[in-house]
C-alpha positions as CSV (number, residue, x, y, z in Angstrom):
1,M,110.4,109.2,123.9
2,S,108.2,106.3,124.7
3,V,107.0,104.1,121.8
4,E,103.3,104.3,121.1
5,P,101.4,101.0,121.0
6,K,102.0,99.6,117.5
7,K,99.4,98.5,115.2
8,V,99.2,94.8,114.5
9,W,99.5,93.9,110.8
10,V,97.1,91.4,109.3
11,V,98.6,90.4,106.1
12,G,98.3,87.7,103.4
13,H,100.9,86.1,101.1
14,K,103.0,87.6,98.4
15,N,101.3,87.9,95.0
16,P,98.0,88.1,96.9
17,D,94.7,86.8,95.5
18,T,91.2,87.8,96.4
19,D,91.0,85.5,99.5
20,S,94.4,86.8,100.8
21,V,93.4,90.5,100.6
22,C,89.7,90.1,101.6
23,A,90.5,87.8,104.5
24,A,93.1,90.3,105.8
25,I,90.7,93.2,105.7
26,S,87.8,91.2,107.2
27,Y,89.9,89.7,110.0
28,A,91.4,93.1,110.9
29,Y,87.9,94.5,111.2
30,L,86.8,91.6,113.4
31,K,89.9,91.9,115.7
32,N,89.3,95.6,116.1
33,Q,85.8,94.8,117.4
34,I,87.0,92.2,120.0
35,G,90.7,92.7,120.6
36,P,92.6,95.0,122.9
37,K,95.0,96.2,120.2
38,T,94.7,98.1,117.0
39,Y,94.7,95.9,113.9
40,V,95.3,97.1,110.3
41,A,95.1,95.1,107.1
42,K,98.2,95.1,104.8
43,R,99.1,93.5,101.5
44,A,102.4,91.9,100.6
45,G,102.2,92.5,96.8
46,A,100.2,94.1,94.0
47,I,96.5,93.2,93.9
48,N,95.1,91.6,90.7
49,E,92.2,92.9,88.6
50,E,89.7,90.6,90.2
51,T,90.5,91.8,93.7
52,R,90.5,95.4,92.5
53,Y,87.0,94.9,91.1
54,V,85.8,93.5,94.4
55,L,87.2,96.3,96.5
56,G,85.8,98.9,94.1
57,Y,82.4,97.3,94.0
58,F,82.1,97.3,97.8
59,G,83.8,100.6,98.3
60,V,86.7,99.3,100.3
61,K,90.2,101.0,100.2
62,E,93.2,98.9,99.1
63,P,95.3,97.8,102.1
64,E,98.7,99.5,102.2
65,L,101.6,97.6,100.6
66,V,104.3,96.3,102.9
67,T,107.4,94.6,101.5
68,Y,109.4,93.9,104.7
69,A,108.4,92.9,108.2
70,G,111.7,93.7,109.9
71,A,111.8,96.2,112.7
72,Q,112.2,99.9,111.8
73,I,113.4,102.9,113.8
74,K,109.8,103.8,114.6
75,D,109.6,100.4,116.5
76,I,112.3,101.4,119.0
77,T,112.4,103.9,121.8
78,I,114.4,106.9,120.5
79,R,115.5,109.7,122.7
80,K,113.5,112.9,122.1
81,T,116.3,115.4,122.7
82,A,115.0,118.8,121.6
83,G,116.8,120.5,118.8
84,V,118.8,123.6,119.7
85,S,119.6,126.8,117.8
86,S,123.0,127.1,116.1
87,Q,123.2,130.5,117.9
88,I,123.3,129.2,121.5
89,S,126.7,129.4,123.2
90,L,129.1,126.6,123.8
91,K,128.6,127.1,127.5
92,R,124.8,126.8,127.2
93,A,125.3,123.6,125.1
94,W,127.5,122.1,127.7
95,E,125.0,122.9,130.4
96,L,122.3,121.3,128.4
97,M,124.4,118.2,127.9
98,K,125.0,117.8,131.6
99,K,121.3,118.4,132.4
100,L,120.1,115.9,129.8
101,E,122.9,113.5,130.4
102,V,123.8,113.3,126.7
103,V,126.9,113.7,124.7
104,T,125.3,115.0,121.5
105,L,122.9,117.8,120.8
106,P,121.0,118.1,117.5
107,V,121.0,121.5,115.9
108,T,117.9,122.5,114.1
109,N,116.5,125.6,112.3
110,Q,113.2,127.3,112.9
111,M,111.5,124.9,110.5
112,G,112.7,121.9,112.4
113,K,115.2,120.8,109.8
114,I,118.5,119.3,111.1
115,E,121.5,121.6,110.5
116,G,124.1,119.6,112.4
117,V,125.1,118.1,115.7
118,I,127.4,119.4,118.5
119,V,129.2,116.8,120.6
120,T,131.3,117.0,123.8
121,K,134.4,116.6,121.7
122,D,133.6,119.7,119.8
123,I,133.2,121.7,123.0
124,A,136.5,120.3,124.4
125,T,138.2,121.4,121.2
126,S,136.9,124.9,121.6
127,Y,138.3,125.0,125.1
128,M,141.6,123.3,124.6
129,D,142.7,124.0,121.1
130,V,141.6,127.6,120.4
131,F,144.4,130.2,120.9
132,D,143.3,132.7,118.3
133,N,142.3,135.8,120.0
134,R,140.1,136.7,117.0
135,A,138.0,133.6,117.2
136,L,135.2,135.3,119.1
137,S,134.7,137.9,116.3
138,Q,135.2,135.3,113.6
139,A,132.3,133.4,115.1
140,R,130.1,136.5,115.0
141,T,129.2,136.3,118.7
142,Q,126.2,138.3,120.0
143,Y,126.9,140.7,122.8
144,K,123.8,139.3,124.6
145,T,125.3,135.8,124.5
146,I,128.7,137.1,125.8
147,A,126.9,138.7,128.8
148,E,124.8,135.6,129.5
149,T,128.0,133.4,129.4
150,L,129.6,135.8,131.9
151,E,126.5,135.9,134.0
152,G,126.4,139.7,133.5
153,S,124.4,142.2,131.5
154,V,124.8,144.6,128.7
155,Y,125.0,147.9,130.5
156,V,125.5,150.2,127.5
157,G,124.7,149.5,123.9
158,N,122.6,147.2,121.7
159,E,122.6,143.7,123.2
160,H,121.4,142.2,120.0
161,A,124.4,143.5,118.0
162,F,127.3,141.2,117.2
163,F,131.0,141.3,117.8
164,V,132.2,140.8,114.2
165,R,135.7,142.4,114.0
166,G,138.7,142.8,116.2
167,K,140.4,140.6,118.8
168,V,140.0,140.0,122.5
169,V,142.6,141.7,124.8
170,V,143.0,142.0,128.5
171,A,144.0,145.5,129.7
172,T,146.7,144.8,132.3
173,S,149.4,147.4,131.5
174,N,149.3,151.2,132.2
175,N,147.3,153.6,130.0
176,E,150.1,154.8,127.8
177,Y,150.9,151.3,126.6
178,M,147.2,150.4,126.2
179,A,146.9,152.7,123.2
180,D,149.7,150.8,121.5
181,Y,148.0,147.3,121.5
182,I,144.2,148.1,121.5
183,E,143.1,148.4,117.9
184,D,139.8,149.5,116.4
185,D,136.8,147.2,117.2
186,D,138.7,145.2,119.8
187,L,136.9,143.7,122.8
188,V,138.7,144.7,126.0
189,I,138.5,143.0,129.3
190,L,139.2,145.4,132.3
191,G,139.1,145.7,136.0
192,D,138.2,148.6,138.2
193,R,140.6,151.3,136.8
194,E,138.4,154.0,135.4
195,E,141.3,155.6,133.5
196,A,141.9,152.3,131.7
197,Q,138.2,152.0,130.9
198,I,138.3,155.5,129.3
199,Q,141.4,154.7,127.4
200,A,139.9,151.5,125.9
201,V,136.8,153.5,124.8
202,Q,138.9,156.2,123.3
203,S,141.0,153.6,121.4
204,N,137.8,152.7,119.5
205,A,137.1,149.4,121.2
206,S,133.8,148.0,120.1
207,C,133.1,146.5,123.6
208,I,134.6,146.7,127.0
209,V,133.9,144.0,129.7
210,I,134.2,145.2,133.2
211,G,134.7,142.5,135.8
212,G,134.2,142.4,139.6
213,G,130.6,143.5,139.6
214,L,131.8,147.1,139.7
215,E,129.7,150.2,139.1
216,V,130.4,152.1,135.9
217,S,130.9,155.8,136.3
218,E,128.7,158.3,134.4
219,E,131.8,159.6,132.6
220,V,132.6,156.1,131.2
221,K,129.0,155.4,130.4
222,S,128.5,158.7,128.6
223,L,131.7,158.3,126.6
224,A,130.8,154.8,125.6
225,E,127.3,155.9,124.4
226,R,128.9,158.7,122.3
227,R,131.4,156.4,120.7
228,D,129.0,153.5,120.2
229,C,130.9,151.2,122.5
230,V,129.1,148.3,124.2
231,I,129.7,147.9,128.0
232,I,129.2,144.5,129.6
233,T,129.4,144.2,133.3
234,T,130.0,140.8,135.1
235,P,130.6,139.6,138.6
236,F,133.5,137.5,137.5
237,D,137.1,138.7,138.0
238,T,139.4,139.4,135.0
239,F,141.0,136.0,135.0
240,S,137.6,134.2,135.0
241,V,136.3,136.5,132.3
242,A,139.3,135.7,130.1
243,R,138.8,132.0,130.7
244,L,135.0,132.0,130.1
245,I,134.6,134.4,127.3
246,N,135.3,132.0,124.4
247,Q,132.5,129.8,125.7
248,S,130.1,132.4,124.5
249,M,130.9,131.6,120.9
250,P,127.8,130.1,119.1
251,I,127.9,126.4,118.5
252,K,127.6,126.8,114.8
253,Q,131.3,127.6,114.8
254,Y,132.2,124.0,116.0
255,M,129.2,121.8,115.2
256,T,129.4,119.1,112.6
257,R,127.7,119.9,109.4
258,A,129.4,118.1,106.6
259,E,128.7,114.4,105.9
260,L,126.1,114.3,108.6
261,I,124.8,110.8,109.1
262,T,121.0,110.7,109.7
263,F,118.4,108.0,109.6
264,D,114.7,108.1,108.6
265,I,112.0,107.0,111.0
266,D,111.1,104.2,108.5
267,D,114.6,102.9,108.1
268,Y,115.0,99.2,109.0
269,V,117.0,98.4,112.1
270,D,119.2,95.9,110.2
271,D,120.3,98.7,107.8
272,V,120.9,101.1,110.8
273,K,123.0,98.5,112.6
274,E,125.2,98.1,109.6
275,V,125.8,101.9,109.3
276,M,126.5,102.2,113.0
277,S,129.1,99.4,112.9
278,K,131.2,101.5,110.5
279,V,131.2,104.8,112.3
280,R,132.2,105.8,115.8
281,H,129.4,108.3,116.6
282,R,127.4,107.7,119.7
283,D,124.2,109.3,118.5
284,F,122.5,109.9,115.2
285,P,119.6,112.2,114.3
286,V,116.3,110.6,113.2
287,L,114.2,112.4,110.6
288,G,110.4,112.0,110.3
289,E,108.2,111.7,107.2
290,S,108.5,115.4,106.3
291,G,112.3,115.3,106.7
292,N,112.1,117.2,110.0
293,Y,114.2,116.1,113.0
294,V,112.2,113.9,115.5
295,G,114.8,112.5,117.9
296,M,118.2,110.8,118.4
297,V,119.1,107.1,118.2
298,S,122.1,105.3,119.5
299,R,123.3,101.7,119.7
300,R,121.8,101.4,123.1
301,N,118.4,102.3,121.8
302,L,118.5,99.3,119.4
303,M,118.2,97.1,122.5
304,S,114.7,98.4,123.1
305,M,113.5,97.3,119.7
306,Q,109.9,96.2,119.5
307,K,109.3,93.6,116.7
308,K,106.5,94.1,114.3
309,Q,103.5,92.2,115.4
310,V,101.9,90.3,112.6
311,I,98.9,88.0,112.0
312,L,99.2,85.9,108.8
313,V,96.2,84.9,106.8
314,D,95.8,82.5,103.9
315,H,99.4,81.1,104.2
316,N,101.9,79.6,106.6
317,E,104.9,79.1,104.2
318,K,108.0,81.2,104.9
319,S,108.6,81.5,101.1
320,Q,105.1,83.0,100.6
321,A,105.3,85.4,103.6
322,V,106.3,89.0,103.4
323,D,110.1,89.4,103.5
324,G,111.7,89.7,106.9
325,I,108.9,87.7,108.6
326,T,111.5,85.8,110.7
327,E,112.3,89.2,112.4
328,A,108.6,89.8,113.2
329,E,106.5,88.5,116.1
330,I,103.8,86.3,114.6
331,L,100.7,86.4,116.9
332,E,98.3,84.3,114.9
333,I,98.0,82.3,111.7
334,I,94.6,81.8,110.0
335,D,94.8,79.4,107.0
336,H,93.3,76.6,105.0
337,H,96.4,75.2,103.3
338,R,98.8,72.4,104.2
339,L,101.3,73.0,107.0
340,G,104.3,74.8,105.7
341,S,107.8,75.7,106.7
342,L,107.1,78.7,108.9
343,E,108.6,78.5,112.4
344,T,107.8,80.9,115.3
345,M,109.8,81.9,118.4
346,S,106.9,81.3,120.8
347,P,103.5,79.6,120.7
348,V,100.9,81.3,118.5
349,Y,97.2,81.0,117.9
350,F,97.1,78.8,114.8
351,R,93.7,78.0,113.2
352,N,93.9,75.8,110.1
353,Q,90.8,74.2,108.7
354,P,90.3,72.0,105.6
355,L,88.0,74.5,103.9
356,G,87.9,76.0,100.4
357,C,88.8,79.5,101.6
358,T,90.3,81.4,104.5
359,A,87.4,83.8,104.3
360,T,85.1,80.9,105.4
361,I,87.1,80.5,108.6
362,V,86.9,84.3,109.2
363,Y,83.2,84.1,108.7
364,Q,82.9,81.4,111.3
365,M,84.9,83.5,113.7
366,Y,82.4,86.4,113.3
367,Q,79.7,83.9,114.2
368,E,81.6,82.6,117.2
369,N,82.2,86.1,118.6
370,G,78.7,87.4,117.9
371,V,80.0,90.3,115.8
372,E,77.6,91.7,113.2
373,I,79.0,91.6,109.6
374,P,78.6,94.9,107.8
375,R,77.6,94.8,104.1
376,E,81.0,95.6,102.7
377,I,82.7,93.0,104.9
378,A,80.1,90.4,103.9
379,G,80.8,91.3,100.2
380,L,84.5,90.8,100.7
381,L,84.1,87.5,102.4
382,L,81.7,86.3,99.8
383,S,84.0,87.4,96.9
384,A,86.9,85.5,98.5
385,I,84.9,82.3,98.8
386,L,83.7,82.5,95.2
387,S,87.2,83.2,94.0
388,D,89.0,80.5,95.9
389,T,86.3,77.8,95.1
390,L,85.8,79.0,91.5
391,M,82.1,79.5,92.3
392,F,81.9,76.1,94.2
393,R,83.5,74.2,91.2
394,S,86.8,73.5,93.0
395,P,87.1,70.2,94.8
396,T,88.4,72.2,97.8
397,C,84.9,73.6,98.2
398,T,83.0,72.2,101.2
399,A,79.4,72.5,102.4
400,A,80.6,75.0,105.0
401,D,82.0,77.3,102.2
402,K,78.7,77.1,100.2
403,A,76.6,77.8,103.3
404,A,78.7,80.7,104.3
405,A,78.5,82.2,100.7
406,E,74.8,81.9,100.6
407,R,74.4,83.6,104.0
408,L,76.9,86.3,103.0
409,S,75.3,87.0,99.7
410,G,72.1,88.1,101.5
411,L,74.1,90.4,103.9
412,A,76.0,91.8,100.9
413,G,72.9,92.3,98.8
414,V,74.3,90.6,95.7
415,E,73.3,87.5,93.6
416,I,76.0,84.9,93.7
417,E,76.3,83.8,90.1
418,E,76.1,87.3,88.6
419,H,78.7,88.6,91.0
420,A,81.0,85.7,90.5
421,K,80.9,86.1,86.7
422,N,81.6,89.8,87.0
423,M,84.6,89.0,89.2
424,F,86.0,86.4,86.9
425,R,85.5,88.6,83.9
426,A,87.4,91.4,85.6
427,G,90.1,89.0,86.5
428,S,90.4,87.8,82.9
429,D,91.1,91.2,81.5
430,F,94.8,91.0,80.7
431,K,94.9,93.7,77.9
432,N,96.8,96.3,79.9
433,K,99.0,93.9,81.8
434,T,102.6,92.9,81.2
435,T,103.7,89.3,81.0
436,E,105.3,89.6,84.4
437,E,102.2,91.1,86.0
438,I,100.0,88.3,84.5
439,F,102.3,85.5,85.7
440,Y,102.9,86.9,89.3
441,Q,99.3,87.8,90.0
442,D,98.9,84.3,91.7
443,F,102.2,82.6,92.0
444,K,103.5,80.5,94.9
445,V,106.7,78.6,95.6
446,F,106.9,75.2,97.2
447,H,109.7,73.0,98.5
448,T,110.5,69.4,98.9
449,E,113.7,68.0,100.4
450,E,115.3,67.9,96.9
451,T,113.4,70.3,94.8
452,D,112.2,73.9,94.8
453,F,109.3,74.6,92.4
454,G,106.8,77.3,91.7
455,V,103.2,77.1,90.5
456,A,101.2,80.0,89.0
457,Q,97.5,79.8,88.4
458,I,95.6,82.0,85.9
459,S,91.9,81.6,85.5
460,A,89.7,82.8,82.7
461,M,86.3,82.1,81.2
462,S,87.4,81.0,77.8
463,R,90.0,78.4,76.6
464,E,90.9,80.6,73.6
465,E,92.0,83.4,75.9
466,L,94.0,80.9,78.0
467,D,95.8,79.4,75.0
468,R,96.8,82.9,73.9
469,L,98.2,83.6,77.4
470,G,100.0,80.3,77.4
471,E,102.0,81.2,74.3
472,Q,102.7,84.6,75.8
473,L,104.0,83.1,79.1
474,R,106.0,80.2,77.8
475,P,109.3,82.0,77.1
476,F,108.9,84.0,80.3
477,L,109.1,80.8,82.4
478,V,112.8,80.5,81.7
479,E,113.4,83.9,83.3
480,V,111.4,82.9,86.3
481,L,113.6,79.8,86.9
482,A,116.7,82.0,86.9
483,E,115.2,84.9,88.9
484,K,113.6,82.7,91.7
485,K,116.4,80.0,91.6
486,L,113.9,77.3,91.0
487,D,114.3,73.8,89.6
488,M,110.9,73.8,87.9
489,V,108.0,76.2,87.3
490,Y,104.4,75.3,86.3
491,V,101.5,77.5,85.2
492,M,97.9,76.3,85.6
493,L,95.7,77.9,82.8
494,T,92.3,77.2,84.4
495,D,89.1,77.3,82.4
496,I,86.5,78.2,85.0
497,L,83.4,77.2,82.9
498,A,85.0,74.0,81.5
499,E,86.4,73.1,84.9
500,S,89.8,72.1,83.4
501,S,93.4,73.3,83.4
502,K,96.1,73.3,80.8
503,I,99.5,73.0,82.4
504,I,102.6,74.5,80.8
505,C,106.0,74.2,82.5
506,A,109.8,74.8,82.3
507,G,112.8,73.4,84.1
508,N,114.8,70.2,84.2
509,E,112.4,67.2,84.0
510,A,109.4,69.4,84.7
511,G,107.4,68.0,81.8
512,R,108.3,64.4,82.5
513,I,107.3,64.6,86.1
514,L,104.0,66.4,85.3
515,A,103.1,63.7,82.8
516,R,104.0,60.9,85.2
517,A,102.1,62.6,88.0
518,F,98.8,62.8,86.1
519,R,99.4,59.7,83.9
520,K,99.5,61.6,80.7
521,Q,101.8,61.7,77.7
522,E,104.5,64.3,77.9
523,D,103.7,67.2,75.6
524,A,106.0,70.3,75.1
525,S,102.9,72.4,74.3
526,G,101.3,71.6,77.6
527,I,99.0,69.0,79.1
528,L,95.3,69.4,79.4
529,L,93.8,68.1,82.7
530,D,90.1,67.7,82.9
531,G,88.6,68.3,86.3
532,I,91.8,69.8,87.7
533,V,91.1,73.3,88.9
534,S,92.6,73.4,92.5
535,R,96.3,74.1,93.0
536,K,96.0,73.4,96.7
537,K,94.1,70.1,96.6
538,Q,94.8,68.6,93.2
539,M,98.0,70.1,91.7
540,I,100.4,70.4,94.6
541,P,99.8,67.1,96.3
542,T,100.0,65.2,93.0
543,L,103.3,66.9,92.1
544,M,104.7,66.4,95.6
545,N,104.0,62.6,95.3
546,A,105.6,62.4,91.9
547,L,108.7,64.3,93.0
548,A,109.0,62.0,96.0
549,E,108.9,59.0,93.7
550,N,111.5,60.6,91.5
551,T,114.2,60.9,94.2
């Protein structure tokens, strides 16, 4: 089974904001207009209410959530061995294995569900370890299958019937002794002696197998028909028939059913490797989305793994990227933040500009490639710029951001100030959110050589609402420190209209370092910082400098 060309993910950071989501959607659209591959926008976390409002307003579907960028079984070449029926013979299974050059056959039902697997060891067991002459009937073997295994035909009787009682015997003695050891419903293997054939039928055999390719007399045929005895003729001699006949048993008698190890097509390769390391099986069935069998995977197949191909937007920090990013192939990074800790295995296209928003960079790339911007994409890009620049109030906002927003507002058919206020109002609706959801809607982790710290930012249009949120969040910060294994955690409670932020914090020396960084008095209830609204340009660099001085 060849692997279909994979879609390239375009994905923003964890705890995505409006810029992260809208930039991913807009850049994926642009790449699909100009690129040779297929690109699809993804999100690495739950979207916030502001972003949900924007997507709803412009009629754009939420990107699919992804939580891990590691390779999955669907990213490797799996062997598309067709499933076989549990009724096929051991001989037929062996022939298929030789033809396909495999040691395992998947057994499926008519609905495509996996029932078991048959391996070469199972077939060897049936050949070497089975001495029970009633095994053929215990396996409920069909007469048609017996005939096919012996390369013969059902000459008399119903070929679709089954041998379900009796034992297999070879008639080698004279007729008077035959009556002593042939019991009702036995299957009797015979040669060319007509009298022996008649004796076997008269002894109530359920089936007689006549070897040597001989003609069956009318007397034997007529007697068999009257006594409901099946006659199978075969070109093989008696010895060969006796040797081959057990190979006609259906594989269901020997296949593995219990504790069957299967993998889902979406299982991650790392998890698959761990399971494979603990068992000695060569091949494992793979199940698709509906639970149906789709192919087989082995250790060798893992060598053909194709890594997920990913384009990162609005971040270049490993801690902010979707989990498993080091196992993916990063093709591009489009960002407007400081250079982070992310490393790549090979050179990538990295576009990083000191602008207020990633969406502004994406807008420029539309212009550079001469691609027309549809209304909904224009609306997303505009919304991202207004969100990241707090409607041009943030010090990160540049003339390029404002010019792009003005151009995009015309394409989107919206008025900037009204749309921005509606966005911010939607983002400030915290009534139905848990404390955890409020905190993590825009949270990022940062690192220095000595310190790991996190900064959340929550924006609203009234200081009263922000003060209430601060009291709600304060005890939760202690949980964040433990869960994320951080030294410090800060929350920027940003008043959009007043262009100020109140900072609350937790962690060893977090308050002292914050106060020293901004030359304020330490206050357990929080520190109000006028004119501070940008985490990227104002909060993080100032904290980084204070932490460096503290070491």
